[in-house]
N, C-alpha and C positions, 0 to 999 in steps of 0.2 A: 113234378114233383114239389110237393109244401115247400115255398122257403122259413126250413123250423128249424132251434134248435132245439137241442134236447139234453138234460143232463144225467147223467147212469150213475144211478148212486147204487152203489154196492148193494142189495138186495133187499132193493127198493123201485118204486114202479115209475118210470121216466118221467117226468116234470116238466111242463115249457115255459120254457123262459117266458113269454110275453105275460105268461100266468104269474110266472116269479113279482115284474116288474109291475103288472096291475096289484097285486098284494101288495106292493112297495106305496104305492102312490096312495092306494086308502089306507095303509095306516099312518101313512104324514098326514093325509085330509083329517083321520079320528086325531091324529095330536094336536094338528090347529082349530077343531074344532072345539076340544075340553078344555084349551087355553085363550078360547072367543065364550068363553059360559056365558050367561046370562049376567053375574052377582060383577064379576069384570069391564063388559060393556058397560052397565049403569056408571064406573067408575070415571074410565073415560069420559062419557058424557056431562058428570059432574065440574071434573074437571075444565072443560071443554063449556060449558055453563058459566061459570066459575071465573074464564079465562073472557069470554064475552062481558058479563057484564062489572067485571072492574074497566075495562075500555070504554063501557057506554058512560057510564059512571065517572071517569075521567076527560070524557067527550062531552060531556052534560054540564062540568062542572065551569071548563074555559068558556064555553060557547054561553053556560047561561049566568054564573056566577062569579066566573071575570072574565066574562066578554067586554064590559062595558068598559072594566080595566085596560083588557087587550083594546081594543078601539080607538083608547083614548091615548096609548102606548104609540100605532099605529099613526096615527092622526099626527100627534107630536114631533113624530118621524120627521116630519115635513113641515110645520107650524108648529109655530110656538109664542106665545102669549108671556109678554113682561110687563112688569108695571113703570110707571113713566112716572120719580117721585117730583110730588110738586114742591113749589120753594118755599123758605118759613119762613112766618111773620118776622117783620122788622118790631125791634125797641127802639120810643123815646122816650127823652126823657119832657117835663111838663112842656119846656120851651122848644119844645121840638126837633133837638138834640137828638142827633142818630149816634145810640146806645153799644149798637150791635151790628154789625154788617154779616152777608155771608158771603163767603170767597172759594173761588170752582178748586173743587182736588176729581181725583179719580179713584176710581177702588178696585182693584184686578179681580174676577172672579171666576173660577169656573161654572160650568154644567156640567154636574154629576153624570148626569148618563154621556154626553157626550166626549166625557174628557174619559171616562173609566171602560165607556161600552169593549173597548176592542182591547184585550187585554195584555195580548204580548208587547203591545204597546205605550202601554200606561209609568212604566220603569222608565223607558226611555220619555218621556214625555214630565217626566216628576227630575229627573236630571235637567232636561236645557231650561226648564220653566223656572229651577232653585236656581243656576246659571246667571239667570235675566233679570234676577226679584233680587240676589245675593240671599238668599236662605237656608239654613244647611236643609240637606235632602233630606236625614231623616226627620227633623225639624215639620218641613212641608207634611214630608208624606204622611206621619200622622196626623197635621193637619188636614187635610183631606180625607183621610179613614175616618174622623166623622162628620164625613156627606151621603146623606143617605142617595147611590149611586143608582138606584132607580130614577132623580128629582132632576126635573125641567129647572128648576128654579135655581137665577146666579148661588153661587154660592163664593160667601165670601172670602178671599186668602190675605189679601194686603189691602189696606185702608190709607185713606189720608192722601194719596202720592200726588206730588204738586204736576203742576202742568209740563213742566221742564222732561220733568222725570220720565212724566209718561209719554211725549211724544220721544225721548229718547226708547225705549223699551215699547214700546207702539208694532213698530215693523217685525221686531222676532215672534214677539205675542203672536200674531197673525196665524206664522207658521207651524202655530200647538195647535189641534183641533179640542175645541169646547171650553178653551179658555178667553177672555173678553174685557176690553179697561169700561168699564162704566161711568157717566159723569156724576159725580155729588155733589156737596157744599160741607164744608167746615163751618161752625161759628168765628166770627173774632171780634172779643169783648172791647173796647174804649177803653183806657185804664184800668184795664181789669181787675185792680186790687183794689178801688173806693166801691165794685157796686153790687163787687161777687156772692157779697152775704145778698143778697138782693133778687140778683138776676139768677145764679147759679150756676148751670150750664148742660151739655148736655152731649154722649159718646154715646158710641155704641147700643145696640141694645142687648141682654144677658139673657140666658136659660130662664132663667126666673119673670123674666120682666116679656120674654114672649109665652109663654104659659099664656101670662094676665091679660096680655093682648094679641089675640088670634088672629088678627087681622094686620096685623107685621109683618116687614120681611124679616129675616133671617139676617142681611148686613144692615137693616133699616138704622138710626140715628134716633133718641129717645130722651127728654129729658126727665134731669136727674134730679135737680132740686134745685131751690128759686123758684125764680113768673118758669122757669124754664119747662120745669116739674107742674105745675100749680093750672097754669093755663098752655100744657102742651097740645090737648083737641083744637084749642082755638090756631094756637103757633105750624100746629103740622101741615095744615090745609089736606086738602083730595086727593090723590096720586092719581091718574090717568093709570094707559094702557097700552096699550100696541100691539097685532098679528102680525109677524113675519114669518114666511115664509122660508123654509132652509132646506138645503140640501143634503145628504145623507150623511154627509162628518159635521152638523150639526153647523154650517157655516153661512151666512143670510143672502138672501137670495133676492127679495122684494118687497115692500109693506102691502099688508094686506088689505089689514084695519087699525086704525087709531084715534083716540079720545081721548082729547091734552086736560093734563093736572091743570087742581084749581089752587093758585096761591095760599101759604097762610094766612091768616089773617094779624096786620097790625097792631101791637100795646103802646099805647101812648101814659106811662107815668105821671104818680104824684110827685116824684119825687123831682126833684131841682140839683143838677147833675152838681154844677160850682155848690151849691152849698153842702155836701156830700161832701165830695173834696177837701174843701174848706174843713168840715168838721173832724175827718180823718187827718189832714194832715195838724191841727191842733191837736187829734188827743192823741199823736207821736212823741208831737211835741216834750206836752206834758210827760206823757210818762217818761222819756228819753230824760227829761227834766232831773223828775224827782226819781231815779231809778227805780220805777219799783216792780221792771222785773215781771212783771201782770198784763193782764187786756186792760180795755175801756170802750164805753161804748156808751151814745149818743141818738136822740131818737124825736125829732120835729114836727109837729104837727099844726096843721093849720088847725086853730080852733071853731071859725064858722064852721067846719065840715067831716072834719076827720079825717082831712085828705095829710099823708104822712110822706112830709118836707124832706127827711133826707134818717133814713137808721144806717147807721154808721155801727159794726163790728170792727173792735182793733184786738190784734193783728187780722192783718185778714189776708187770702191769699188772689195765685192770678188763677181766673176760673179758662184763660185759653192755656195752659198745661191740659187741661180734661180734655179740652175739644179738640186737641191738635190729638192726642193718645197720648196719657201722661205714661212714661217711661216707671220702671219698678225706682230705682231711685229715687227721683222726684218726690212721688208717693212717700214713700220710708220717712223722708225731709218732714212732710207736709204731717205726717202720722206723727209723727214720732217727736215734731215738736210740744215742748212743754208748755207755749202757751196757747195750741190746740186752735194755729190758725181758721180748722175747716168751720168751726162750733160755732154759732151766729147766736152770741152772744145778747143782742140786744129783743129777741124771740122767743130762746129757748133758757137765756141765764138767768138763774133765780136769784134772790137776792135779798138782807135784811133790807128792808128802806129805810133804817134806823128816822131822824127829828124828817124827813118828806114827809112820813105820814099825820103829822103831828095838824095839818088843817086840817085833813081830816078826819080825825077825832075832835075837832074845838068844830066842824058843823054839825056833827052827832051831836055833841054835848047839844049846841043851838037851838039844831032838830028837838031834843028830847027835852028840851027846860031843863036840864040838869041845871045848868048856869046863865048868868045875861051875858050881856059881852064885856060886859062896866065890874062886874065881881070883880074883887080883886081880892088874887089868892098872897100870903105869902111866900115868898120864894130862897130858902133857906139851903145851906148847903146836901140836905139830905130829909127825909121822912124815914120814919121806922114803925115798924109792926114786925113784937113780940124781940123775939132777939136779933131780927134781920135789919137794917140798912139800904134802903134806894137812892139812890148820889146822885149828886145833877154835876153838870160840870164847873159852872159854880156858883155863890149865893145870890139872887138876884136883886133880891127883895121884894118888894109888893110888884105885883105883875096883875096886870087882867090880859083879856082874853089876844086881843091886837099886840100885847109890849111880851105878849107870852112867844105867838109867832114869830114878833122879831127877834127873841133875844133866844126861843129855842129854850125855856124854861121844862127842865124835865119836873120840876115838883109840882107846878103846873095841873101837866097833860097825866101823870101820875093822880091826881088831885082826880080830874074829871073823867080818866078812862073808869080806875079803878073802884072808887071813894079814898076819904081821909075826911077825919073829922065828921064834921055835918055834911059835908057830903056826900048825897049819895054815888053819884059814881055812876057810868054806863053797863056799864061787867062786861063779860067779855062774848055774852051772845050780843048785846049792841053794838058791841063794836064790830063782830064779825058781820055783821046783819046791815051797816053801811062800806064796810070795807067792799062791800060783793055787789052793793050798789051803783059804788065807784068803780068797779070792772077788778077789782084784788079778787084772785082766787078762783077765776073761773074765765074760758078763753073769750079772746077779742072778734074772735077769727078775722083776725088779717088775714090778707089774703096770700101766704106765704106759708108752705108746710112745714111741720115739726116747733111749731108754740106751742108753748107752757103755761098750764092752768097756775102755776103759784101757786102761793099757803096761806090760807087765814086760819088758827087752828083756835081747837075750840074746847070744853070739858071732854065732849065724847069722844075726836079725835083725840087726844092722848092719853083718853081709858085704851082707845084699842090698841094705836100704831105703840106706844110706851109701856104701858102695861102701868104708868101712873096716875094719879087724882091730883087735880085742878087744883093752884091757892091761889091766893092773890095777887102772890108775888108773878103769875105769869101774868096774869092782866096787867100789872105796871110794865112788865116786859114788852107787853105786846103797843102797850097803848102811847112808844116811846120807838116803833116798828123796832125791835128788838128780841129777842128770843125767838120760837118758829115762824112766824110770820114771813114769810118769801113772795118777791114780786118780779116781774119782769121789766128789764128796763120802757117797753111798749108800753105796759100798764100806768107807769108810772108817768110815763110823757099824755098817756089820755088820762088819768086825772089830775094834771095840771092842767089838760085842755080842757077838760067841763071846769074847772076851776074858773078857769080865765073864760068864759063863755056864760057863766051865770046858770051854770045845772045841768049841762048837756051833755051827757056821754055820748061820741060818735062811736060807730065802729070806724077804725082805723083804717083807710085803703089804701094801696100802694098802687093801684090802674087806677085813672080816672076812665078812659074809653078806649074800647078795640074801635079797630078801621079796618076796612077792606085794603086789598093796593090798590086802587082807584083813588085812598081818601075817602070815603065814606063812611059815615058811622053804622057801624051793626051794631054795637052796646053802647051806650049811656051809663058808667056806674055813678048813681046817685048816691047823696051822702045818705048815710041809713043811723034813725036815732036806736042806741038798744035802750034809752032810759030817758027819763025829764020828768023832771018836777017831782024829784024824792026829796032835795031841799028847798026852803023857801027862799029865794031871791035875797029878801035881807039878810039872812041870812049868810050865805055866799060873800056878797059883798062885807060886811064882816070878817071874811078871812080874806079878800081880795084888800081887805087896809090892810090889815096884819102881815102879809106876804109885801105888800108896797112898804112898809115900817121897813120890814128886813133890808130890802136897800138901799132907804132912807140914813138908818142909824146903826142899824145890826147888821147881819154877818156880810151880806152880800154887797154891803158900801160902798166896795170899792167901782160898783156896777150904775153908782151912780153919776159917775162920772159922762155918762153913756149920753147921744144928743137926744134918746128917746126914753120916754119913762120907763122901767123895768121893774113887775114882782117878784120877787123869788121868795125862794127854803135851802140852807142847808138842810144835808144831812153827813153822820157821820158814822157809820154803820157796824157796830162790833161783827165781826167774825168768826175768829178765831178762839182759843183760850187764853192766848196769850195777849188777846186785847189788840190785836191788827185790826184795822177800818179799813173802809171802805167810803170812799171821797162823794158825793152826793152834792149834785143841788138842781133844780126846779127851778121854769122861768117861764114868763112871760110877756109880750111887748106885741103894740104897746101898751102903757096900764091901761088905757080911756077905751081902747079899738081892739082888743088884742088880734095880730097876724099870725103869731107865733104859739109853741107853743114849745120845749124843749129840755128834756131830762138826761144829765147827763151824769157816768160814775165813773170813777177808776178805782179800778182793782187795786184794794193796798193803799189807796193813794193819802192815807190819814185824814188831813181834817178837809171837811169840804169846802171850804174857805181858799184852802193854800191848794188844794189841786184841781175841783171841780166848775168856779166862779171862776179863774180866768179864762177856761177852755171857751165860756159862755160870751164874755165879757166880747174876748176876740171874734165870736161866730155872731154873736148879735151887732156889734158895732159894723165888722166887714157889710151884712146886709143889709140891714137899712144904711148902707149908704149904700151898696151894687143896688139900692131900690131908687 
């Protein structure tokens, strides 16, 4: 009997069970076939293709585009290359006195990649580090957030750490992965106040400086002002490097390669430190004595070669404050000081020269044959042009050129400068011409940053800047160093040296030479003449005679007691509507063979003979006794 089952439907034929099951399977198959028609299959194929394409592109990006990067990261996971900082060059005065030293310090840095790679432990590291270096956790966290988390270069956390403090924190720091102490150096400036306006200072590089100097490191020191800035490339030296093998925690295992750094070059100045100090002290004395509550400046130059022997701006500041990392309170004191000690008056201060300009006007008048040196002009109390009067400080009577310089006769220089009566006068264009020839109104290109050019006005300048016409009175004012004419103390000193040496305008030079760490000459900075032969020697000699007579019987007579012969000229320059005046004196000595030319200005000091002459007398007396 067959093994079959059947179902008996009422009024229907019997249907075998296996037929029913077979029909069921066929129906299911049809349903599956219907769901997987051609259109649906294509959709699935597209999805798989897109997924494969994305995987392919990602693999290509990682291998080709980012391959080098990840290769370097992998490499740096066990080798690191670090810079070895060079020793910064030293600075000496003209007598080989060292005026700048390098003091060993330490910097605490992190390697961002090592410090931040284990996120779960970063917070723990920050807490531990803040306790060691005594910095608030939040402040430390904000500082660390500035770092590039994938960088292998040291990122500065705390600088200028003393050797003593570094030893104390050293063992604790070793327990924190990605933290290290690096040797560095800070500047120590000898008697900082005396030379800060010349040497300047250096400190940590900022973001703007880093953009301009991409070869520097984020924790580097860079010159900010003065010679430290001007000679940055020579002083910095060339960094070395070392390749170190490290473990997975960034801890150093062994040295692989090393290239030693090259020390920066040393600088030898023309500045005489002792003279610089003496002038500073004398300026301090006179400002205290007359209670001017203002600044003072002096520049001394060797007339034979343009070497700057001293360049003093009073008051000054201690540049060691910046080298060690100046506090906010200390910085606020400096910038809020009404006397502005950070301002270098000697090269950036622009002042009316007053009667110190009269030898220049006299030389120009002789050169242009406006007047002979013996021509007499009657110096009354004033000259009159229409309803205007132009005053003298006293009635001088009949004067020639030398006597006009010696006694500072305004009427004489009004006449030869602007013209009066039957004397034509130079006129403003020729006054400007010779002022420019003597170095006024132009940069002298001294080797310091922030030098200012001063100003010699003329018709075009006044019309352009003030929208006013030029009057004869303007020419008269410029002829005696008033009005809109301005000059820096450096320019006044260079001009004085030009008269002293017979008519050679030298470029003022702070630095004499550059030597290497072994003392070998790298660069000898030769004297450079800006111009000469623009005034006949005979005419210069008449000017020299007038300045000598200023000391014999004029406003500089107190200098006649010195052991050497001095030539000079006072200047009293009005600078405010209330008739306040700056006190000037220019001089050179010895008269027959000049070795030094000096210009002194005491701001708000009143008469030149009362405030500036005493400084010159003390300085020259000391200088030639010291020699």
